[in-house]
Biopython code that builds the backbone (N, CA, C, O; Angstrom):
import numpy as np
from Bio.PDB.StructureBuilder import StructureBuilder

atoms = [
    (1, "MET", "N", (0.854, -1.162, 0.000)),
    (1, "MET", "CA", (0.000, 0.000, 0.000)),
    (1, "MET", "C", (0.904, 1.230, 0.000)),
    (1, "MET", "O", (1.736, 1.418, 0.888)),
    (2, "ARG", "N", (0.715, 2.050, -1.015)),
    (2, "ARG", "CA", (1.696, 3.105, -1.245)),
    (2, "ARG", "C", (1.198, 4.521, -1.001)),
    (2, "ARG", "O", (1.974, 5.467, -1.135)),
    (3, "HIS", "N", (-0.062, 4.696, -0.649)),
    (3, "HIS", "CA", (-0.597, 6.029, -0.409)),
    (3, "HIS", "C", (-0.911, 6.193, 1.072)),
    (3, "HIS", "O", (-1.142, 5.215, 1.784)),
    (4, "TYR", "N", (-0.915, 7.439, 1.523)),
    (4, "TYR", "CA", (-1.367, 7.754, 2.875)),
    (4, "TYR", "C", (-2.622, 8.603, 2.756)),
    (4, "TYR", "O", (-2.647, 9.582, 2.010)),
    (5, "ILE", "N", (-3.663, 8.228, 3.491)),
    (5, "ILE", "CA", (-4.914, 8.967, 3.457)),
    (5, "ILE", "C", (-5.346, 9.304, 4.881)),
    (5, "ILE", "O", (-4.967, 8.636, 5.843)),
    (6, "ASP", "N", (-6.142, 10.351, 4.984)),
    (6, "ASP", "CA", (-6.804, 10.690, 6.239)),
    (6, "ASP", "C", (-8.259, 10.252, 6.125)),
    (6, "ASP", "O", (-8.893, 10.451, 5.089)),
    (7, "ILE", "N", (-8.779, 9.661, 7.180)),
    (7, "ILE", "CA", (-10.195, 9.342, 7.274)),
    (7, "ILE", "C", (-10.814, 10.467, 8.110)),
    (7, "ILE", "O", (-10.368, 10.740, 9.225)),
    (8, "LEU", "N", (-11.841, 11.112, 7.563)),
    (8, "LEU", "CA", (-12.460, 12.261, 8.219)),
    (8, "LEU", "C", (-13.863, 11.922, 8.687)),
    (8, "LEU", "O", (-14.573, 11.143, 8.052)),
    (9, "ARG", "N", (-14.255, 12.517, 9.809)),
    (9, "ARG", "CA", (-15.632, 12.380, 10.279)),
    (9, "ARG", "C", (-16.231, 13.775, 10.455)),
    (9, "ARG", "O", (-15.526, 14.744, 10.738)),
    (10, "ARG", "N", (-17.536, 13.847, 10.280)),
    (10, "ARG", "CA", (-18.241, 15.126, 10.400)),
    (10, "ARG", "C", (-18.243, 15.574, 11.855)),
    (10, "ARG", "O", (-18.470, 14.776, 12.764)),
    (11, "VAL", "N", (-17.988, 16.860, 12.060)),
    (11, "VAL", "CA", (-18.033, 17.449, 13.397)),
    (11, "VAL", "C", (-19.474, 17.858, 13.667)),
    (11, "VAL", "O", (-20.048, 18.619, 12.889)),
    (12, "PRO", "N", (-20.070, 17.372, 14.749)),
    (12, "PRO", "CA", (-21.446, 17.774, 15.046)),
    (12, "PRO", "C", (-21.487, 19.269, 15.368)),
    (12, "PRO", "O", (-20.592, 19.791, 16.033)),
    (13, "HIS", "N", (-22.530, 19.954, 14.893)),
    (13, "HIS", "CA", (-22.633, 21.381, 15.170)),
    (13, "HIS", "C", (-23.539, 21.634, 16.355)),
    (13, "HIS", "O", (-24.329, 20.777, 16.748)),
    (14, "ASP", "N", (-23.415, 22.812, 16.912)),
    (14, "ASP", "CA", (-24.179, 23.215, 18.086)),
    (14, "ASP", "C", (-25.627, 23.473, 17.684)),
    (14, "ASP", "O", (-25.901, 24.377, 16.895)),
    (15, "ASP", "N", (-26.548, 22.688, 18.219)),
    (15, "ASP", "CA", (-27.961, 22.834, 17.873)),
    (15, "ASP", "C", (-28.572, 24.130, 18.398)),
    (15, "ASP", "O", (-29.646, 24.531, 17.950)),
    (16, "ALA", "N", (-27.905, 24.784, 19.333)),
    (16, "ALA", "CA", (-28.429, 26.029, 19.886)),
    (16, "ALA", "C", (-28.456, 27.134, 18.841)),
    (16, "ALA", "O", (-29.245, 28.072, 18.956)),
    (17, "ASN", "N", (-27.617, 27.039, 17.835)),
    (17, "ASN", "CA", (-27.549, 28.058, 16.788)),
    (17, "ASN", "C", (-28.136, 27.548, 15.484)),
    (17, "ASN", "O", (-27.558, 27.775, 14.421)),
    (18, "ASP", "N", (-29.266, 26.867, 15.541)),
    (18, "ASP", "CA", (-29.882, 26.304, 14.345)),
    (18, "ASP", "C", (-30.397, 27.359, 13.367)),
    (18, "ASP", "O", (-30.631, 27.058, 12.196)),
    (19, "PHE", "N", (-30.574, 28.582, 13.838)),
    (19, "PHE", "CA", (-31.102, 29.628, 12.960)),
    (19, "PHE", "C", (-30.086, 30.034, 11.900)),
    (19, "PHE", "O", (-30.470, 30.436, 10.802)),
    (20, "ALA", "N", (-28.817, 29.937, 12.204)),
    (20, "ALA", "CA", (-27.766, 30.303, 11.252)),
    (20, "ALA", "C", (-27.335, 29.060, 10.478)),
    (20, "ALA", "O", (-27.154, 27.988, 11.055)),
    (21, "GLU", "N", (-27.176, 29.216, 9.183)),
    (21, "GLU", "CA", (-26.697, 28.114, 8.339)),
    (21, "GLU", "C", (-25.222, 27.866, 8.653)),
    (21, "GLU", "O", (-24.396, 28.771, 8.531)),
    (22, "GLN", "N", (-24.900, 26.652, 9.051)),
    (22, "GLN", "CA", (-23.521, 26.325, 9.402)),
    (22, "GLN", "C", (-22.941, 25.390, 8.351)),
    (22, "GLN", "O", (-23.564, 24.386, 8.006)),
    (23, "PRO", "N", (-21.760, 25.707, 7.840)),
    (23, "PRO", "CA", (-21.141, 24.808, 6.864)),
    (23, "PRO", "C", (-20.696, 23.510, 7.537)),
    (23, "PRO", "O", (-20.418, 23.476, 8.736)),
    (24, "GLU", "N", (-20.637, 22.454, 6.742)),
    (24, "GLU", "CA", (-20.152, 21.175, 7.282)),
    (24, "GLU", "C", (-18.689, 21.331, 7.671)),
    (24, "GLU", "O", (-17.906, 21.960, 6.959)),
    (25, "GLN", "N", (-18.338, 20.754, 8.796)),
    (25, "GLN", "CA", (-16.947, 20.741, 9.221)),
    (25, "GLN", "C", (-16.531, 19.295, 9.434)),
    (25, "GLN", "O", (-17.299, 18.478, 9.943)),
    (26, "TRP", "N", (-15.311, 18.998, 9.039)),
    (26, "TRP", "CA", (-14.789, 17.643, 9.127)),
    (26, "TRP", "C", (-13.497, 17.662, 9.919)),
    (26, "TRP", "O", (-12.713, 18.606, 9.832)),
    (27, "GLU", "N", (-13.280, 16.586, 10.709)),
    (27, "GLU", "CA", (-12.046, 16.457, 11.471)),
    (27, "GLU", "C", (-11.426, 15.086, 11.198)),
    (27, "GLU", "O", (-12.106, 14.151, 10.774)),
    (28, "ARG", "N", (-10.142, 14.992, 11.448)),
    (28, "ARG", "CA", (-9.433, 13.733, 11.221)),
    (28, "ARG", "C", (-9.861, 12.708, 12.264)),
    (28, "ARG", "O", (-9.778, 12.954, 13.468)),
    (29, "TYR", "N", (-10.317, 11.567, 11.786)),
    (29, "TYR", "CA", (-10.685, 10.445, 12.654)),
    (29, "TYR", "C", (-9.474, 9.543, 12.849)),
    (29, "TYR", "O", (-9.151, 9.160, 13.974)),
    (30, "THR", "N", (-8.808, 9.208, 11.752)),
    (30, "THR", "CA", (-7.599, 8.398, 11.776)),
    (30, "THR", "C", (-6.889, 8.560, 10.435)),
    (30, "THR", "O", (-7.378, 9.258, 9.546)),
    (31, "PHE", "N", (-5.757, 7.927, 10.298)),
    (31, "PHE", "CA", (-5.065, 7.904, 9.013)),
    (31, "PHE", "C", (-4.696, 6.462, 8.707)),
    (31, "PHE", "O", (-4.696, 5.609, 9.594)),
    (32, "ALA", "N", (-4.379, 6.194, 7.433)),
    (32, "ALA", "CA", (-4.080, 4.820, 7.042)),
    (32, "ALA", "C", (-3.226, 4.802, 5.789)),
    (32, "ALA", "O", (-3.252, 5.730, 4.981)),
    (33, "GLN", "N", (-2.468, 3.724, 5.647)),
    (33, "GLN", "CA", (-1.823, 3.442, 4.366)),
    (33, "GLN", "C", (-2.899, 2.827, 3.487)),
    (33, "GLN", "O", (-3.727, 2.045, 3.954)),
    (34, "ALA", "N", (-2.881, 3.189, 2.204)),
    (34, "ALA", "CA", (-3.968, 2.750, 1.336)),
    (34, "ALA", "C", (-3.485, 2.497, -0.078)),
    (34, "ALA", "O", (-2.442, 2.992, -0.506)),
    (35, "GLU", "N", (-4.273, 1.716, -0.785)),
    (35, "GLU", "CA", (-4.122, 1.532, -2.225)),
    (35, "GLU", "C", (-5.342, 2.184, -2.857)),
    (35, "GLU", "O", (-6.469, 1.749, -2.620)),
    (36, "VAL", "N", (-5.130, 3.222, -3.657)),
    (36, "VAL", "CA", (-6.225, 3.984, -4.261)),
    (36, "VAL", "C", (-6.240, 3.693, -5.753)),
    (36, "VAL", "O", (-5.231, 3.879, -6.433)),
    (37, "SER", "N", (-7.390, 3.234, -6.271)),
    (37, "SER", "CA", (-7.483, 2.939, -7.702)),
    (37, "SER", "C", (-8.849, 3.371, -8.240)),
    (37, "SER", "O", (-9.871, 3.254, -7.563)),
    (38, "GLN", "N", (-8.834, 3.867, -9.463)),
    (38, "GLN", "CA", (-10.065, 4.286, -10.134)),
    (38, "GLN", "C", (-10.731, 3.040, -10.715)),
    (38, "GLN", "O", (-10.085, 2.241, -11.392)),
    (39, "MET", "N", (-12.027, 2.882, -10.445)),
    (39, "MET", "CA", (-12.754, 1.705, -10.908)),
    (39, "MET", "C", (-13.522, 1.955, -12.196)),
    (39, "MET", "O", (-13.672, 1.049, -13.016)),
    (40, "GLY", "N", (-14.002, 3.155, -12.377)),
    (40, "GLY", "CA", (-14.799, 3.459, -13.557)),
    (40, "GLY", "C", (-15.446, 4.811, -13.406)),
    (40, "GLY", "O", (-15.350, 5.450, -12.358)),
    (41, "GLY", "N", (-16.104, 5.240, -14.457)),
    (41, "GLY", "CA", (-16.737, 6.543, -14.393)),
    (41, "GLY", "C", (-17.908, 6.632, -15.331)),
    (41, "GLY", "O", (-18.126, 5.768, -16.180)),
    (42, "LYS", "N", (-18.656, 7.695, -15.157)),
    (42, "LYS", "CA", (-19.788, 7.939, -16.048)),
    (42, "LYS", "C", (-20.022, 9.441, -16.103)),
    (42, "LYS", "O", (-19.657, 10.184, -15.192)),
    (43, "GLU", "N", (-20.632, 9.857, -17.183)),
    (43, "GLU", "CA", (-21.000, 11.248, -17.347)),
    (43, "GLU", "C", (-22.512, 11.347, -17.373)),
    (43, "GLU", "O", (-23.191, 10.552, -18.023)),
    (44, "LEU", "N", (-23.023, 12.319, -16.668)),
    (44, "LEU", "CA", (-24.459, 12.540, -16.609)),
    (44, "LEU", "C", (-24.771, 13.884, -17.258)),
    (44, "LEU", "O", (-24.119, 14.887, -16.969)),
    (45, "VAL", "N", (-25.761, 13.898, -18.127)),
    (45, "VAL", "CA", (-26.180, 15.138, -18.764)),
    (45, "VAL", "C", (-27.524, 15.525, -18.160)),
    (45, "VAL", "O", (-28.496, 14.773, -18.241)),
    (46, "ASN", "N", (-27.565, 16.704, -17.557)),
    (46, "ASN", "CA", (-28.773, 17.159, -16.893)),
    (46, "ASN", "C", (-28.910, 18.663, -17.112)),
    (46, "ASN", "O", (-28.042, 19.435, -16.706)),
    (47, "ALA", "N", (-29.974, 19.065, -17.740)),
    (47, "ALA", "CA", (-30.258, 20.485, -17.980)),
    (47, "ALA", "C", (-29.072, 21.193, -18.624)),
    (47, "ALA", "O", (-28.635, 22.248, -18.165)),
    (48, "ARG", "N", (-28.569, 20.603, -19.677)),
    (48, "ARG", "CA", (-27.470, 21.155, -20.474)),
    (48, "ARG", "C", (-26.145, 21.253, -19.726)),
    (48, "ARG", "O", (-25.236, 21.958, -20.164)),
    (49, "GLU", "N", (-26.031, 20.567, -18.629)),
    (49, "GLU", "CA", (-24.775, 20.519, -17.890)),
    (49, "GLU", "C", (-24.280, 19.080, -17.870)),
    (49, "GLU", "O", (-25.068, 18.140, -17.761)),
    (50, "VAL", "N", (-22.977, 18.921, -17.977)),
    (50, "VAL", "CA", (-22.375, 17.596, -17.930)),
    (50, "VAL", "C", (-21.687, 17.431, -16.585)),
    (50, "VAL", "O", (-20.854, 18.248, -16.193)),
    (51, "HIS", "N", (-22.046, 16.365, -15.885)),
    (51, "HIS", "CA", (-21.437, 16.053, -14.595)),
    (51, "HIS", "C", (-20.754, 14.695, -14.712)),
    (51, "HIS", "O", (-21.342, 13.737, -15.214)),
    (52, "SER", "N", (-19.536, 14.621, -14.256)),
    (52, "SER", "CA", (-18.849, 13.333, -14.295)),
    (52, "SER", "C", (-18.728, 12.775, -12.881)),
    (52, "SER", "O", (-18.627, 13.518, -11.904)),
    (53, "GLU", "N", (-18.740, 11.460, -12.800)),
    (53, "GLU", "CA", (-18.626, 10.778, -11.521)),
    (53, "GLU", "C", (-17.671, 9.609, -11.695)),
    (53, "GLU", "O", (-17.843, 8.785, -12.593)),
    (54, "VAL", "N", (-16.673, 9.541, -10.841)),
    (54, "VAL", "CA", (-15.682, 8.479, -10.909)),
    (54, "VAL", "C", (-15.768, 7.654, -9.631)),
    (54, "VAL", "O", (-15.720, 8.197, -8.527)),
    (55, "THR", "N", (-15.894, 6.342, -9.789)),
    (55, "THR", "CA", (-15.905, 5.440, -8.646)),
    (55, "THR", "C", (-14.470, 5.076, -8.301)),
    (55, "THR", "O", (-13.692, 4.678, -9.167)),
    (56, "THR", "N", (-14.134, 5.216, -7.040)),
    (56, "THR", "CA", (-12.775, 4.960, -6.572)),
    (56, "THR", "C", (-12.804, 3.883, -5.496)),
    (56, "THR", "O", (-13.651, 3.895, -4.603)),
    (57, "LYS", "N", (-11.870, 2.961, -5.599)),
    (57, "LYS", "CA", (-11.726, 1.888, -4.621)),
    (57, "LYS", "C", (-10.509, 2.210, -3.760)),
    (57, "LYS", "O", (-9.399, 2.357, -4.271)),
    (58, "ILE", "N", (-10.724, 2.318, -2.456)),
    (58, "ILE", "CA", (-9.643, 2.603, -1.512)),
    (58, "ILE", "C", (-9.527, 1.402, -0.586)),
    (58, "ILE", "O", (-10.450, 1.099, 0.170)),
    (59, "LYS", "N", (-8.396, 0.724, -0.650)),
    (59, "LYS", "CA", (-8.187, -0.478, 0.159)),
    (59, "LYS", "C", (-7.235, -0.140, 1.298)),
    (59, "LYS", "O", (-6.148, 0.392, 1.071)),
    (60, "ILE", "N", (-7.653, -0.454, 2.538)),
    (60, "ILE", "CA", (-6.832, -0.201, 3.723)),
    (60, "ILE", "C", (-6.834, -1.437, 4.612)),
    (60, "ILE", "O", (-7.601, -2.374, 4.390)),
    (61, "LYS", "N", (-5.975, -1.429, 5.613)),
    (61, "LYS", "CA", (-6.029, -2.475, 6.640)),
    (61, "LYS", "C", (-7.225, -2.169, 7.538)),
    (61, "LYS", "O", (-7.519, -0.998, 7.776)),
    (62, "PRO", "N", (-7.916, -3.179, 8.039)),
    (62, "PRO", "CA", (-9.114, -2.950, 8.848)),
    (62, "PRO", "C", (-8.849, -2.061, 10.061)),
    (62, "PRO", "O", (-7.847, -2.206, 10.762)),
    (63, "GLN", "N", (-9.774, -1.147, 10.279)),
    (63, "GLN", "CA", (-9.751, -0.274, 11.450)),
    (63, "GLN", "C", (-11.176, -0.155, 11.957)),
    (63, "GLN", "O", (-12.101, -0.034, 11.154)),
    (64, "PRO", "N", (-11.377, -0.187, 13.264)),
    (64, "PRO", "CA", (-12.739, -0.124, 13.798)),
    (64, "PRO", "C", (-13.347, 1.263, 13.629)),
    (64, "PRO", "O", (-12.645, 2.274, 13.658)),
    (65, "GLY", "N", (-14.667, 1.290, 13.452)),
    (65, "GLY", "CA", (-15.399, 2.544, 13.488)),
    (65, "GLY", "C", (-15.549, 3.278, 12.170)),
    (65, "GLY", "O", (-16.205, 4.319, 12.139)),
    (66, "ILE", "N", (-14.975, 2.788, 11.079)),
    (66, "ILE", "CA", (-15.090, 3.475, 9.791)),
    (66, "ILE", "C", (-16.449, 3.150, 9.184)),
    (66, "ILE", "O", (-16.830, 1.985, 9.074)),
    (67, "THR", "N", (-17.182, 4.205, 8.788)),
    (67, "THR", "CA", (-18.530, 4.033, 8.251)),
    (67, "THR", "C", (-18.691, 4.801, 6.941)),
    (67, "THR", "O", (-17.814, 5.564, 6.537)),
    (68, "ALA", "N", (-19.825, 4.582, 6.293)),
    (68, "ALA", "CA", (-20.132, 5.277, 5.041)),
    (68, "ALA", "C", (-20.490, 6.743, 5.263)),
    (68, "ALA", "O", (-20.692, 7.472, 4.293)),
    (69, "ALA", "N", (-20.573, 7.189, 6.504)),
    (69, "ALA", "CA", (-20.846, 8.595, 6.798)),
    (69, "ALA", "C", (-19.563, 9.425, 6.827)),
    (69, "ALA", "O", (-19.601, 10.622, 7.110)),
    (70, "MET", "N", (-18.438, 8.793, 6.538)),
    (70, "MET", "CA", (-17.145, 9.461, 6.613)),
    (70, "MET", "C", (-16.609, 9.807, 5.233)),
    (70, "MET", "O", (-17.210, 9.469, 4.213)),
    (71, "ARG", "N", (-15.483, 10.479, 5.218)),
    (71, "ARG", "CA", (-14.783, 10.845, 3.987)),
    (71, "ARG", "C", (-13.323, 10.449, 4.098)),
    (71, "ARG", "O", (-12.803, 10.222, 5.190)),
    (72, "CYS", "N", (-12.672, 10.372, 2.942)),
    (72, "CYS", "CA", (-11.229, 10.149, 2.876)),
    (72, "CYS", "C", (-10.601, 11.357, 2.189)),
    (72, "CYS", "O", (-11.204, 11.965, 1.304)),
    (73, "GLN", "N", (-9.397, 11.692, 2.600)),
    (73, "GLN", "CA", (-8.673, 12.777, 1.949)),
    (73, "GLN", "C", (-7.275, 12.302, 1.624)),
    (73, "GLN", "O", (-6.565, 11.762, 2.472)),
    (74, "LYS", "N", (-6.891, 12.518, 0.358)),
    (74, "LYS", "CA", (-5.555, 12.176, -0.128)),
    (74, "LYS", "C", (-5.003, 13.438, -0.780)),
    (74, "LYS", "O", (-5.354, 13.771, -1.912)),
    (75, "GLY", "N", (-4.141, 14.130, -0.057)),
    (75, "GLY", "CA", (-3.645, 15.406, -0.554)),
    (75, "GLY", "C", (-4.787, 16.395, -0.654)),
    (75, "GLY", "O", (-5.496, 16.630, 0.325)),
    (76, "SER", "N", (-4.973, 16.976, -1.830)),
    (76, "SER", "CA", (-6.053, 17.951, -2.031)),
    (76, "SER", "C", (-7.342, 17.295, -2.521)),
    (76, "SER", "O", (-8.342, 17.983, -2.725)),
    (77, "ARG", "N", (-7.331, 16.000, -2.710)),
    (77, "ARG", "CA", (-8.512, 15.277, -3.202)),
    (77, "ARG", "C", (-9.320, 14.721, -2.036)),
    (77, "ARG", "O", (-8.767, 14.172, -1.083)),
    (78, "THR", "N", (-10.661, 14.876, -2.130)),
    (78, "THR", "CA", (-11.560, 14.390, -1.087)),
    (78, "THR", "C", (-12.532, 13.395, -1.700)),
    (78, "THR", "O", (-13.066, 13.618, -2.786)),
    (79, "PHE", "N", (-12.757, 12.287, -0.986)),
    (79, "PHE", "CA", (-13.628, 11.218, -1.462)),
    (79, "PHE", "C", (-14.728, 10.957, -0.440)),
    (79, "PHE", "O", (-14.461, 10.829, 0.755)),
    (80, "GLU", "N", (-15.960, 10.879, -0.918)),
    (80, "GLU", "CA", (-17.095, 10.509, -0.079)),
    (80, "GLU", "C", (-17.185, 8.990, -0.052)),
    (80, "GLU", "O", (-17.243, 8.354, -1.104)),
    (81, "ILE", "N", (-17.197, 8.407, 1.132)),
    (81, "ILE", "CA", (-17.309, 6.948, 1.242)),
    (81, "ILE", "C", (-18.759, 6.553, 0.985)),
    (81, "ILE", "O", (-19.669, 7.023, 1.668)),
    (82, "VAL", "N", (-18.966, 5.690, -0.002)),
    (82, "VAL", "CA", (-20.303, 5.226, -0.372)),
    (82, "VAL", "C", (-20.621, 3.900, 0.314)),
    (82, "VAL", "O", (-21.760, 3.669, 0.719)),
    (83, "ALA", "N", (-19.620, 3.027, 0.447)),
    (83, "ALA", "CA", (-19.817, 1.720, 1.082)),
    (83, "ALA", "C", (-18.509, 1.258, 1.710)),
    (83, "ALA", "O", (-17.426, 1.547, 1.202)),
    (84, "VAL", "N", (-18.626, 0.542, 2.813)),
    (84, "VAL", "CA", (-17.484, -0.064, 3.494)),
    (84, "VAL", "C", (-17.643, -1.570, 3.369)),
    (84, "VAL", "O", (-18.631, -2.137, 3.835)),
    (85, "ILE", "N", (-16.656, -2.225, 2.729)),
    (85, "ILE", "CA", (-16.770, -3.646, 2.410)),
    (85, "ILE", "C", (-15.592, -4.412, 3.008)),
    (85, "ILE", "O", (-14.436, -4.026, 2.834)),
    (86, "ASP", "N", (-15.899, -5.499, 3.714)),
    (86, "ASP", "CA", (-14.873, -6.437, 4.172)),
    (86, "ASP", "C", (-14.517, -7.273, 2.954)),
    (86, "ASP", "O", (-15.276, -8.163, 2.572)),
    (87, "ASP", "N", (-13.364, -6.997, 2.335)),
    (87, "ASP", "CA", (-13.011, -7.523, 1.014)),
    (87, "ASP", "C", (-13.025, -9.036, 0.911)),
    (87, "ASP", "O", (-13.564, -9.583, -0.051)),
    (88, "ASP", "N", (-12.450, -9.715, 1.874)),
    (88, "ASP", "CA", (-12.328, -11.168, 1.723)),
    (88, "ASP", "C", (-12.853, -11.955, 2.928)),
    (88, "ASP", "O", (-12.567, -13.144, 3.067)),
    (89, "ASN", "N", (-13.614, -11.296, 3.790)),
    (89, "ASN", "CA", (-14.199, -11.923, 4.973)),
    (89, "ASN", "C", (-13.175, -12.533, 5.922)),
    (89, "ASN", "O", (-13.535, -13.307, 6.809)),
    (90, "HIS", "N", (-11.912, -12.193, 5.743)),
    (90, "HIS", "CA", (-10.879, -12.681, 6.663)),
    (90, "HIS", "C", (-10.239, -11.525, 7.426)),
    (90, "HIS", "O", (-9.229, -11.711, 8.104)),
    (91, "ALA", "N", (-10.819, -10.342, 7.318)),
    (91, "ALA", "CA", (-10.364, -9.151, 8.033)),
    (91, "ALA", "C", (-8.919, -8.769, 7.710)),
    (91, "ALA", "O", (-8.215, -8.236, 8.567)),
    (92, "THR", "N", (-8.473, -9.039, 6.477)),
    (92, "THR", "CA", (-7.128, -8.609, 6.092)),
    (92, "THR", "C", (-7.161, -7.295, 5.330)),
    (92, "THR", "O", (-6.180, -6.553, 5.346)),
    (93, "ASP", "N", (-8.277, -6.989, 4.658)),
    (93, "ASP", "CA", (-8.438, -5.737, 3.926)),
    (93, "ASP", "C", (-9.834, -5.189, 4.124)),
    (93, "ASP", "O", (-10.806, -5.935, 4.237)),
    (94, "LEU", "N", (-9.914, -3.862, 4.164)),
    (94, "LEU", "CA", (-11.184, -3.167, 4.213)),
    (94, "LEU", "C", (-11.245, -2.293, 2.973)),
    (94, "LEU", "O", (-10.321, -1.521, 2.718)),
    (95, "VAL", "N", (-12.319, -2.399, 2.194)),
    (95, "VAL", "CA", (-12.443, -1.641, 0.955)),
    (95, "VAL", "C", (-13.470, -0.530, 1.162)),
    (95, "VAL", "O", (-14.591, -0.774, 1.608)),
    (96, "LEU", "N", (-13.064, 0.693, 0.829)),
    (96, "LEU", "CA", (-13.935, 1.849, 0.913)),
    (96, "LEU", "C", (-14.296, 2.253, -0.510)),
    (96, "LEU", "O", (-13.486, 2.870, -1.202)),
    (97, "MET", "N", (-15.493, 1.913, -0.952)),
    (97, "MET", "CA", (-15.957, 2.331, -2.269)),
    (97, "MET", "C", (-16.372, 3.786, -2.127)),
    (97, "MET", "O", (-17.174, 4.133, -1.260)),
    (98, "SER", "N", (-15.816, 4.638, -2.991)),
    (98, "SER", "CA", (-15.955, 6.071, -2.810)),
    (98, "SER", "C", (-16.190, 6.780, -4.136)),
    (98, "SER", "O", (-16.000, 6.211, -5.210)),
    (99, "LYS", "N", (-16.611, 8.047, -4.030)),
    (99, "LYS", "CA", (-16.666, 8.907, -5.199)),
    (99, "LYS", "C", (-16.019, 10.228, -4.823)),
    (99, "LYS", "O", (-16.163, 10.718, -3.702)),
    (100, "GLU", "N", (-15.303, 10.792, -5.788)),
    (100, "GLU", "CA", (-14.565, 12.030, -5.544)),
    (100, "GLU", "C", (-15.527, 13.207, -5.465)),
    (100, "GLU", "O", (-16.457, 13.322, -6.263)),
    (101, "ILE", "N", (-15.292, 14.068, -4.502)),
    (101, "ILE", "CA", (-16.089, 15.280, -4.329)),
    (101, "ILE", "C", (-15.347, 16.407, -5.025)),
    (101, "ILE", "O", (-14.174, 16.652, -4.744)),
    (102, "LYS", "N", (-16.025, 17.090, -5.929)),
    (102, "LYS", "CA", (-15.391, 18.178, -6.680)),
    (102, "LYS", "C", (-15.662, 19.497, -6.019)),
    (102, "LYS", "O", (-15.211, 20.535, -6.503)),
]
sb = StructureBuilder()
sb.init_structure("model")
sb.init_model(0)
sb.init_chain("A")
sb.init_seg("    ")
for serial, (resi, resn, name, xyz) in enumerate(atoms, 1):
    if name == "N":
        sb.init_residue(resn, " ", resi, " ")
    sb.init_atom(name, np.array(xyz, "f"), 0.0, 1.0, " ", f" {name:<3s}", serial, name[0])
structure = sb.get_structure()
């Protein structure tokens, strides 16, 4: 595994200030060595705009607590975790199926 990534979790916001729109904030949950590979992509045409989406497979060693509500960051690139998969049911690899956030 040749890449280093940060696993991020959403910071809960103070409900007392619900009247003001608060941007999402993310903090580092953990970091991991990873293998990052592009799996495929598609382009969507909607209202004369073209949107591309690339599916990315991020393979790491198993770590407790990682969920699909988290994100991964590799340098300046951020990935939304779509699914967390135990790759081979022997707990040797954890696969984070993700899509890049633009």
